[in-house]
C-alpha positions in Angstrom: 166.7 -142.9 -46.7 163.9 -142.1 -44.7 166.2 -140.6 -42.0 167.4 -138.4 -44.3 164.7 -137.7 -46.0 163.2 -136.6 -42.5 166.1 -134.4 -41.7 165.8 -132.8 -45.2 162.2 -131.9 -44.4 163.0 -131.0 -41.1 165.7 -128.5 -42.1 163.1 -126.9 -44.5 160.6 -126.8 -42.0 163.5 -124.7 -39.6 164.5 -122.7 -42.6 160.7 -121.3 -43.5 160.2 -120.7 -39.5 163.4 -118.4 -39.2 162.3 -116.9 -42.0 158.7 -116.3 -40.8 160.4 -115.2 -37.3 162.6 -112.4 -38.8 159.5 -111.1 -41.7 157.3 -110.6 -38.7 159.2 -109.4 -36.0 158.7 -105.4 -34.7 162.6 -105.8 -33.8 165.5 -108.1 -35.0 166.7 -111.0 -33.4 170.1 -112.0 -32.5 171.2 -115.8 -33.4 170.7 -116.7 -29.8 167.3 -115.0 -29.3 165.6 -116.8 -32.4 167.5 -120.3 -31.5 165.5 -119.5 -27.7 162.4 -118.5 -29.6 162.3 -121.1 -31.8 163.5 -124.0 -30.0 166.5 -124.6 -32.6 170.2 -126.2 -31.2 172.6 -123.1 -31.5 174.6 -125.1 -33.6 171.7 -125.5 -36.3 170.6 -122.2 -36.3 174.3 -121.1 -37.1 174.7 -123.1 -39.8 171.5 -122.3 -41.1 171.4 -118.9 -40.8 175.3 -118.9 -42.3 173.1 -120.4 -45.4 170.3 -117.8 -45.4 172.8 -114.8 -45.0 174.7 -116.5 -47.7 171.6 -116.5 -50.6 170.8 -112.7 -49.2 167.3 -114.0 -48.0 168.4 -112.2 -44.0 171.5 -110.0 -42.9 173.4 -109.0 -39.7 173.0 -105.4 -39.6 176.0 -103.2 -37.1 175.1 -104.7 -34.4 174.9 -108.1 -35.2 170.9 -108.5 -35.4 169.1 -110.6 -38.1 167.3 -108.4 -40.7 165.6 -109.5 -43.9 167.6 -109.2 -47.2 167.0 -108.7 -50.7 165.6 -111.6 -51.6 163.1 -111.7 -48.3 162.1 -108.1 -49.7 161.4 -109.5 -53.7 159.4 -112.1 -52.2 157.3 -110.2 -50.5 156.9 -107.6 -53.4 155.9 -110.6 -55.3 153.4 -111.6 -53.1 151.8 -108.9 -53.3 151.9 -108.3 -57.4 150.7 -111.2 -57.5 147.7 -111.6 -60.0 145.2 -113.2 -57.4 145.1 -110.5 -55.5 145.7 -107.7 -58.1 142.3 -106.9 -58.9 140.8 -106.6 -55.8 143.8 -104.1 -54.6 143.7 -102.3 -57.9 139.2 -102.6 -57.2 140.2 -100.8 -53.8 142.8 -98.2 -55.6 140.0 -97.1 -58.2 137.3 -96.6 -56.0 139.4 -93.9 -54.1 141.3 -91.8 -56.8 137.5 -92.0 -58.4 136.6 -89.7 -55.0 139.8 -88.1 -54.3 140.4 -87.0 -58.1 144.2 -87.9 -57.7 146.4 -90.6 -58.2 146.3 -93.2 -55.4 148.8 -95.8 -54.4 150.6 -98.1 -52.4 154.5 -98.4 -51.4 156.3 -100.4 -49.6 159.9 -99.3 -47.1 163.2 -100.7 -48.7 166.1 -99.8 -46.4 166.5 -95.4 -47.2 163.7 -95.5 -49.9 160.2 -96.2 -50.2 158.6 -98.3 -53.8 155.9 -97.7 -55.7 154.9 -101.0 -56.3 151.2 -99.9 -57.4 149.0 -96.8 -57.6 145.8 -95.8 -59.9 146.4 -92.4 -62.0 143.8 -89.9 -61.9 142.4 -89.1 -65.2 143.5 -85.8 -65.4 146.0 -84.4 -67.9 147.8 -82.5 -65.6 149.2 -85.1 -63.4 153.0 -85.9 -61.7 154.2 -88.7 -63.2 156.0 -91.4 -60.5 155.8 -94.9 -62.3 155.0 -98.4 -60.6 159.0 -99.3 -59.4 159.9 -95.7 -58.6 162.1 -95.3 -56.1 161.7 -92.3 -53.3 163.7 -91.0 -50.5 162.2 -91.8 -46.9 163.4 -88.3 -45.4 160.7 -85.7 -47.7 157.7 -88.6 -48.5 154.4 -88.3 -46.9 154.8 -92.3 -46.9 158.3 -92.9 -45.4 158.0 -90.0 -42.9 155.1 -92.1 -42.2 157.5 -94.9 -42.2 160.4 -93.6 -39.8 157.4 -92.5 -37.3 156.6 -96.2 -36.4 160.5 -97.0 -35.7 162.1 -96.9 -32.1 163.5 -94.3 -31.4 167.1 -95.4 -31.2 166.7 -97.2 -34.6 165.5 -93.6 -35.9 168.0 -91.7 -34.0 170.6 -93.6 -36.3 168.5 -93.7 -39.3 168.7 -89.4 -38.9 172.4 -89.6 -37.3 173.1 -91.3 -40.9 171.0 -89.8 -43.5 171.9 -86.9 -46.0 169.3 -84.3 -45.7 169.7 -82.8 -49.0 166.9 -80.2 -50.9 165.0 -81.6 -53.5 162.1 -79.2 -53.5 160.9 -75.8 -51.8 160.0 -77.1 -48.5 162.9 -80.1 -47.9 163.3 -80.2 -44.1 167.2 -79.7 -43.9 167.6 -79.7 -40.0 167.8 -82.9 -38.3 165.9 -81.7 -35.6 163.0 -80.2 -37.0 162.2 -83.3 -38.6 162.5 -85.4 -35.7 159.7 -83.6 -34.3 157.7 -83.9 -37.7 158.4 -87.4 -37.4 156.7 -87.0 -33.6 154.1 -85.5 -35.2 153.0 -87.9 -37.6 153.3 -90.8 -35.0 150.4 -88.8 -32.8 148.2 -88.3 -35.9 149.7 -91.3 -38.1 149.2 -89.3 -41.3 152.2 -88.6 -43.7 152.5 -85.5 -44.7 154.7 -83.9 -47.5 153.7 -80.5 -48.2 156.0 -79.9 -51.4 159.5 -81.6 -49.8 160.0 -84.0 -52.2 158.6 -82.0 -55.5 157.8 -79.0 -56.2 154.0 -77.9 -57.0 153.1 -81.6 -55.1 151.6 -82.8 -51.6 150.5 -86.0 -50.6 149.6 -87.8 -48.0 149.8 -91.1 -46.4 147.9 -93.4 -44.5 149.5 -97.2 -42.7 148.6 -100.3 -43.8 148.4 -102.8 -41.0 149.3 -106.6 -41.2 147.6 -109.2 -38.7 150.0 -108.3 -35.7 149.1 -104.4 -36.6 152.3 -103.7 -37.6 152.6 -101.1 -40.1 152.9 -103.2 -43.4 152.7 -100.5 -46.4 151.5 -97.7 -47.1 148.3 -95.7 -48.7 149.1 -93.0 -50.6 147.5 -89.8 -52.2 149.4 -87.1 -54.2 148.6 -84.3 -56.3 149.5 -80.8 -58.0 149.4 -77.6 -55.6 147.6 -75.8 -58.3 144.5 -78.1 -58.2 144.3 -78.8 -54.4 146.5 -77.8 -51.3 147.3 -80.3 -48.6 144.3 -79.1 -46.2 142.1 -80.2 -49.4 143.7 -83.5 -49.7 143.7 -84.7 -46.1 140.0 -83.6 -45.6 140.1 -86.9 -47.4 141.4 -88.6 -44.4 138.5 -90.7 -43.8 138.0 -92.3 -46.8 141.5 -93.0 -46.9 141.9 -95.2 -43.7 138.8 -97.0 -45.1 140.5 -98.3 -47.5 143.3 -98.6 -45.8 141.4 -101.1 -43.7 140.0 -102.7 -46.5 144.0 -103.8 -48.3 144.5 -104.8 -44.7 142.2 -107.4 -44.9 142.8 -108.3 -47.9 146.8 -108.6 -46.7 145.6 -110.8 -43.8 143.5 -112.8 -46.2 146.9 -114.1 -48.4 147.0 -117.3 -47.6 143.2 -118.2 -47.8 142.8 -120.4 -50.6 139.4 -119.3 -50.9 139.7 -116.0 -51.9 
């Protein structure tokens, strides 16, 4: 019985180590790489990976590499939306929104979409309503293009080759070469922009929120109707947004702190 308990505990620890490694890596691992990294025998790691994939915690991409599955994404969103952090997170957003005078929020990437998982609305009667939980396309939104700008070149090219570039607004970029250059520019400035590319009459900008390893974890955005603020006017608040993004990043890094 004691040996069975030790084996069960060992398996649980290994599963958690696998989930942690896949969630934190900047590039997908193969099963062989993961076996070497975690010092788990190949037969054991293949068995555990099969179980995790069957339960939709992980999935395998076209190259046979391991990436987070839907249930892992759901866990990440659940942690971010937990009441333990909600008050502090919304206080940061509310302070930023009051200074900018426009809607501010946080979005997280999910496949070829960005998800709005938290935001503070502007008090102006005229505003663009995108409710929490909305899915927005990555190719024509400030946060989506910011996310794309962080991807390795080969992965970015594969996505853009297969991503429909439908015209959603007057300035939607539908030419792959033009979009590639726009994303390259964002990789240098580290600020995503949307100049009426997603919705006619709306402009937006987005700043990266980084995790403790310095990788993009989520995006802090602000958007406004163009009759109230132009894109240059919204971009003038970049310093305030970067300060708020650092505060949100610090909040994320304290997720595991029991006293927070």
